[in-house]
C-alpha positions in Angstrom: 129.3 -26.3 -71.4 129.3 -29.8 -70.0 126.1 -31.6 -69.5 125.7 -33.7 -66.4 124.4 -37.2 -66.9 121.6 -38.8 -65.0 122.5 -42.0 -63.1 120.6 -44.1 -65.7 122.5 -42.5 -68.6 125.8 -43.1 -66.8 125.0 -46.8 -66.3 124.1 -47.0 -70.0 127.5 -45.6 -71.0 129.3 -48.0 -68.6 127.3 -50.9 -70.1 128.3 -49.9 -73.6 132.0 -49.7 -72.7 131.9 -53.1 -71.0 130.3 -54.7 -74.0 132.9 -53.3 -76.3 135.8 -54.5 -74.2 134.4 -57.9 -73.2 136.0 -61.0 -74.5 133.9 -63.2 -76.7 132.3 -66.2 -75.0 132.9 -69.7 -76.5 130.4 -70.5 -79.2 127.7 -73.1 -78.6 129.0 -75.6 -81.2 132.3 -76.1 -79.4 130.5 -76.9 -76.2 128.3 -79.4 -78.0 131.4 -81.1 -79.4 132.8 -82.0 -76.0 131.8 -84.9 -73.7 132.0 -84.5 -70.0 132.0 -87.0 -67.2 133.2 -87.7 -63.7 136.6 -89.4 -63.7 137.3 -92.0 -61.1 139.7 -94.9 -60.3 139.0 -98.5 -59.3 142.3 -100.3 -58.5 144.7 -99.5 -61.3 142.0 -98.7 -63.9 140.6 -95.2 -64.8 136.9 -94.7 -65.6 134.7 -91.9 -66.5 130.9 -91.8 -65.9 128.6 -89.6 -67.9 127.8 -86.5 -65.9 124.1 -87.1 -66.4 124.4 -90.4 -64.6 126.0 -89.2 -61.3 123.8 -87.1 -59.0 126.7 -86.0 -56.7 130.1 -87.0 -55.3 130.5 -87.5 -51.6 133.3 -88.1 -49.2 132.8 -91.6 -47.7 129.9 -91.1 -45.3 129.4 -92.9 -42.0 127.3 -96.0 -42.7 125.6 -98.8 -40.7 126.5 -102.3 -41.7 123.7 -104.6 -42.6 123.4 -108.3 -41.8 122.7 -110.9 -44.5 124.1 -109.0 -47.5 127.0 -109.7 -49.8 130.4 -108.4 -48.7 130.5 -105.6 -51.3 127.4 -104.0 -49.7 129.1 -101.8 -47.2 125.9 -100.6 -45.5 123.5 -97.7 -45.5 124.1 -94.1 -44.8 121.7 -91.3 -44.0 121.9 -88.7 -46.8 119.8 -85.7 -45.9 117.0 -87.9 -44.5 117.2 -90.6 -47.2 118.7 -94.0 -46.8 121.6 -94.4 -49.2 122.9 -98.0 -49.8 126.7 -97.9 -50.1 128.2 -100.4 -52.6 131.9 -101.1 -53.0 132.5 -101.3 -56.7 135.8 -103.1 -56.4 134.1 -105.8 -54.3 131.2 -106.0 -56.7 133.6 -106.7 -59.6 135.4 -109.4 -57.7 138.5 -107.4 -56.8 139.9 -107.0 -53.3 137.7 -104.6 -51.3 139.3 -101.2 -51.3 141.1 -100.2 -48.1 139.9 -97.3 -46.1 141.7 -94.3 -47.5 141.2 -90.5 -47.4 140.7 -90.2 -51.2 137.9 -92.8 -51.4 134.6 -91.3 -52.6 131.0 -92.3 -53.2 129.3 -91.6 -56.5 125.5 -91.1 -55.9 123.3 -92.6 -58.6 119.6 -92.0 -58.9 118.0 -93.8 -61.7 114.3 -94.9 -61.9 113.7 -96.7 -58.6 117.4 -97.1 -57.6 119.1 -94.7 -55.2 122.6 -96.0 -54.4 126.1 -94.9 -53.5 129.0 -96.4 -55.5 132.2 -96.4 -53.5 135.3 -95.8 -55.7 139.0 -95.6 -54.8 139.5 -92.0 -56.0 137.7 -89.3 -57.9 139.5 -87.1 -60.5 136.8 -84.6 -60.9 135.2 -83.4 -64.1 136.9 -84.7 -67.3 136.3 -83.2 -70.7 136.9 -85.0 -74.0 136.3 -84.3 -77.6 133.1 -86.2 -78.4 134.5 -87.6 -81.6 137.5 -89.0 -79.8 135.6 -91.8 -78.1 136.9 -95.2 -79.3 134.8 -98.3 -79.3 136.0 -101.1 -77.0 136.4 -104.5 -78.7 134.5 -107.3 -76.9 137.7 -109.3 -76.4 139.5 -106.3 -74.7 137.1 -106.3 -71.7 136.5 -109.6 -70.0 134.6 -110.4 -66.8 131.8 -108.5 -65.1 133.0 -105.0 -66.1 132.4 -105.6 -69.8 128.6 -105.1 -69.6 129.0 -101.6 -68.2 131.7 -100.1 -70.4 130.6 -98.5 -73.7 133.9 -97.0 -75.0 137.0 -95.2 -74.0 138.9 -92.0 -74.3 142.7 -92.0 -74.7 145.0 -89.6 -72.9 148.1 -90.3 -70.9 146.0 -93.3 -69.7 142.9 -94.9 -71.1 139.6 -93.6 -69.6 136.9 -96.3 -70.0 133.4 -95.0 -70.2 131.4 -96.6 -67.4 127.6 -96.4 -67.1 126.2 -96.3 -63.6 122.7 -96.5 -65.1 123.5 -99.8 -66.8 124.9 -101.1 -63.5 121.5 -100.3 -61.8 119.7 -102.4 -64.4 121.9 -105.4 -63.7 120.3 -108.3 -61.8 123.6 -109.2 -60.1 123.8 -105.7 -58.7 120.2 -105.6 -57.5 120.5 -109.0 -55.7 122.4 -108.0 -52.5 121.2 -110.7 -50.1 123.5 -113.6 -49.3 
């Protein structure tokens, strides 16, 4: 004689079967051993910013140009009711201002009192690296204004330099936008 199961008992049996057949999830230690960041390109160089230092990534928004500012300050955009200053990183670092292209993106940085959009040539999404594979960058390898904001690199098919937007927001030269 077969006994009919209540709906609750049937759900418990299904739950037990699912747990027996489910694949194991990755263990926590392997997740802690990886470093993740937002990959982007400026000119011919690849960078990766720590995920914790980028609030969001935007398509290039419409912005209003401002008078009396340095050429790398593109203007201000309205981002959900907040004014977001848009800064062209190529221009800030003394390279030719990036041409308007469909792949251009803005990395939004919010750190202490600073809320700014950093325009980059292209974003390559989330990049994951083994934490212990970060290499230090020798002081003589990086010259010019970029050196203060790069803390290391990861090597793959190309070199991904670790760029800190938070360090950039602490820079006096970045904060002085008036001509």
